[in-house]
C-alpha positions as CSV (number, residue, x, y, z in Angstrom):
1,M,92.1,36.6,95.0
2,K,93.7,37.1,98.3
3,E,97.3,37.6,96.2
4,F,95.0,40.3,93.6
5,V,94.0,42.7,96.5
6,F,96.9,43.3,98.1
7,S,98.9,43.6,95.2
8,V,97.1,46.7,94.3
9,I,97.1,47.8,97.4
10,W,100.7,47.5,97.7
11,A,100.7,49.3,94.0
12,A,98.5,52.3,95.6
13,V,101.0,52.7,98.5
14,C,103.2,52.7,95.9
15,A,101.7,55.1,93.9
16,W,100.9,57.3,96.5
17,V,104.3,57.5,98.1
18,C,105.8,57.9,94.3
19,T,103.3,61.4,93.9
20,Q,103.7,62.3,97.3
21,L,107.3,62.9,96.2
22,L,106.0,63.8,92.9
23,V,105.1,67.1,94.6
24,W,108.0,67.0,96.8
25,V,110.5,68.3,94.1
26,D,110.3,70.7,93.1
27,L,109.4,70.5,89.0
28,T,109.1,74.7,88.9
29,R,112.1,75.0,86.7
30,F,111.4,72.7,84.0
31,A,108.5,73.9,81.9
32,F,108.2,71.1,80.6
33,F,106.0,69.4,83.2
34,L,104.6,72.8,84.1
35,G,102.4,72.9,81.0
36,I,101.4,68.7,81.7
37,A,100.2,70.1,84.9
38,N,97.9,73.2,83.3
39,Q,97.2,70.7,80.1
40,I,95.3,68.4,82.9
41,S,94.1,70.8,84.7
42,Q,92.8,72.7,81.7
43,W,90.9,69.2,80.8
44,G,89.2,69.5,84.7
45,F,91.9,67.0,86.2
46,S,94.0,66.9,89.1
47,P,97.5,66.7,87.6
48,K,97.8,65.2,91.6
49,V,95.4,62.4,90.7
50,V,96.3,62.1,86.9
51,C,99.9,61.1,88.6
52,F,98.5,59.0,91.0
53,L,97.0,57.0,88.4
54,F,99.5,56.5,86.4
55,F,101.5,55.6,88.9
56,A,99.4,53.3,89.7
57,V,99.0,51.9,86.5
58,L,102.9,51.5,86.3
59,F,103.6,49.5,89.3
60,L,100.2,47.1,88.6
61,A,101.4,46.9,84.7
62,T,105.1,46.6,85.4
63,G,105.4,44.4,88.8
64,T,107.6,46.9,90.4
65,H,106.1,47.2,93.5
66,K,106.6,43.9,94.4
67,L,110.2,44.4,93.4
68,L,110.4,47.6,96.2
69,G,107.8,45.3,98.5
70,T,110.8,42.7,98.6
71,S,113.5,45.2,98.6
72,L,112.3,46.6,101.7
73,R,111.8,43.9,103.3
74,I,115.5,43.1,103.1
75,V,116.5,46.6,103.7
76,I,113.9,46.1,107.1
77,G,115.3,43.1,108.1
78,W,119.7,44.0,107.5
79,A,118.9,46.8,109.6
80,G,117.1,44.7,112.1
81,F,119.6,43.0,112.3
82,I,122.3,45.2,112.2
83,I,120.5,47.5,115.4
84,S,120.9,43.7,116.9
85,F,124.1,43.2,116.5
86,I,125.3,46.9,118.0
87,L,122.7,46.2,121.2
88,I,124.8,42.9,121.2
89,L,127.4,44.3,121.6
90,I,126.5,47.1,123.6
91,I,125.1,45.6,126.4
92,C,127.9,43.1,126.2
93,W,130.6,46.1,126.6
94,Y,128.3,46.7,130.0
95,V,128.6,43.5,131.8
96,V,132.4,42.9,131.4
97,K,132.8,46.1,133.2
98,W,130.5,45.8,135.3
99,L,132.5,42.0,135.3
100,I,135.8,43.6,135.8
101,S,134.7,46.2,138.9
102,C,133.3,43.3,140.3
103,L,137.4,42.2,140.5
């Protein structure tokens, strides 16, 4: 049960991010998308809400949100490893410079 709740929450987060990206991208050049948004508005629904629900159902049905979560965790881990390695190199450089200055 707990895994299902977290899965739904993570799918909602991924759907929200995809909806925000879709709103941010300028799709006004494509008449197809404008027609769909216009028709949804005429039915009395918000195109943003319909898009969010579509992405949420899509993520839950395909399980893509789990792959995104795993990939994000791996990317954050590698970024942390690289940043830690660079910080260690910088600290070692300053320690070596200090040791040389003490001679």
